[in-house]
C-alpha positions as semicolon CSV with decimal commas, in nm:
position;residue;x (nm);y (nm);z (nm)
1;X;-2,785;3,649;-5,028
2;X;-2,673;3,351;-5,238
3;X;-2,303;3,344;-5,319
4;X;-2,365;3,384;-5,693
5;X;-2,524;3,723;-5,616
6;X;-2,217;3,857;-5,433
7;X;-2,079;4,168;-5,602
8;X;-1,722;4,280;-5,522
9;X;-1,837;4,636;-5,445
10;X;-2,117;4,529;-5,208
11;X;-2,110;4,384;-4,859
12;X;-2,180;4,010;-4,867
13;X;-2,361;4,037;-4,532
14;X;-2,609;4,320;-4,594
15;X;-2,578;4,411;-4,963
16;X;-2,482;4,776;-4,902
17;X;-2,190;4,935;-5,085
18;X;-1,868;4,834;-4,910
19;X;-1,646;5,120;-5,035
20;X;-1,376;4,870;-5,134
21;X;-1,114;5,055;-5,338
22;X;-0,992;4,727;-5,488
23;X;-1,336;4,653;-5,634
24;X;-1,338;4,980;-5,832
25;X;-1,106;4,984;-6,135
26;X;-1,056;5,360;-6,086
27;X;-0,909;5,309;-5,738
28;X;-0,780;4,952;-5,758
29;X;-0,422;5,075;-5,711
30;X;-0,506;5,202;-5,358
31;X;-0,529;5,001;-5,039
32;X;-0,877;4,921;-4,918
33;X;-1,002;5,086;-4,598
34;X;-1,011;4,739;-4,439
35;X;-0,629;4,719;-4,446
36;X;-0,614;4,982;-4,171
37;X;-0,856;4,824;-3,923
38;X;-0,882;4,511;-3,715
39;X;-1,186;4,296;-3,785
40;X;-1,264;4,051;-3,509
41;X;-1,243;3,689;-3,626
42;X;-1,588;3,622;-3,475
43;X;-1,739;3,875;-3,719
44;X;-1,595;3,687;-4,015
45;X;-1,682;3,349;-3,864
46;X;-2,044;3,460;-3,838
47;X;-2,070;3,484;-4,217
48;X;-2,200;3,175;-4,395
49;X;-1,908;2,987;-4,548
50;X;-2,036;3,054;-4,902
51;X;-2,008;3,431;-4,846
52;X;-1,656;3,436;-4,700
53;X;-1,367;3,566;-4,910
54;X;-1,604;3,691;-5,179
55;X;-1,605;4,066;-5,110
56;X;-1,527;4,317;-4,834
57;X;-1,778;4,369;-4,561
58;X;-1,906;4,722;-4,521
59;X;-1,767;4,909;-4,216
60;X;-2,097;4,863;-4,028
61;X;-2,107;4,485;-4,074
62;X;-1,732;4,461;-4,006
63;X;-1,804;4,649;-3,681
64;X;-1,514;4,890;-3,738
65;X;-1,689;5,225;-3,772
66;X;-1,531;5,352;-3,447
67;X;-1,184;5,253;-3,569
68;X;-1,236;5,439;-3,895
69;X;-1,363;5,748;-3,712
70;X;-1,063;5,740;-3,478
71;X;-0,833;5,728;-3,780
72;X;-0,992;6,044;-3,922
73;X;-0,945;6,255;-3,608
74;X;-0,669;6,515;-3,627
75;X;-0,372;6,445;-3,400
76;X;-0,347;6,714;-3,127
């Protein structure tokens, strides 16, 4: 995906919706889901330079789905 096609509410890697709260004016006052996870530097380094720092990755491309699921589990 060329960098001029990057949309703030879509993953720059795959084009799927990224669920970024900051990209939606209705929820821009809330922290993005990505603030609560750790994304491995290698995942970000794998993006072409033109796509970096353009928009949030989706949880699948950021490889953090397990972290998000763990955060949703009730504490015993």
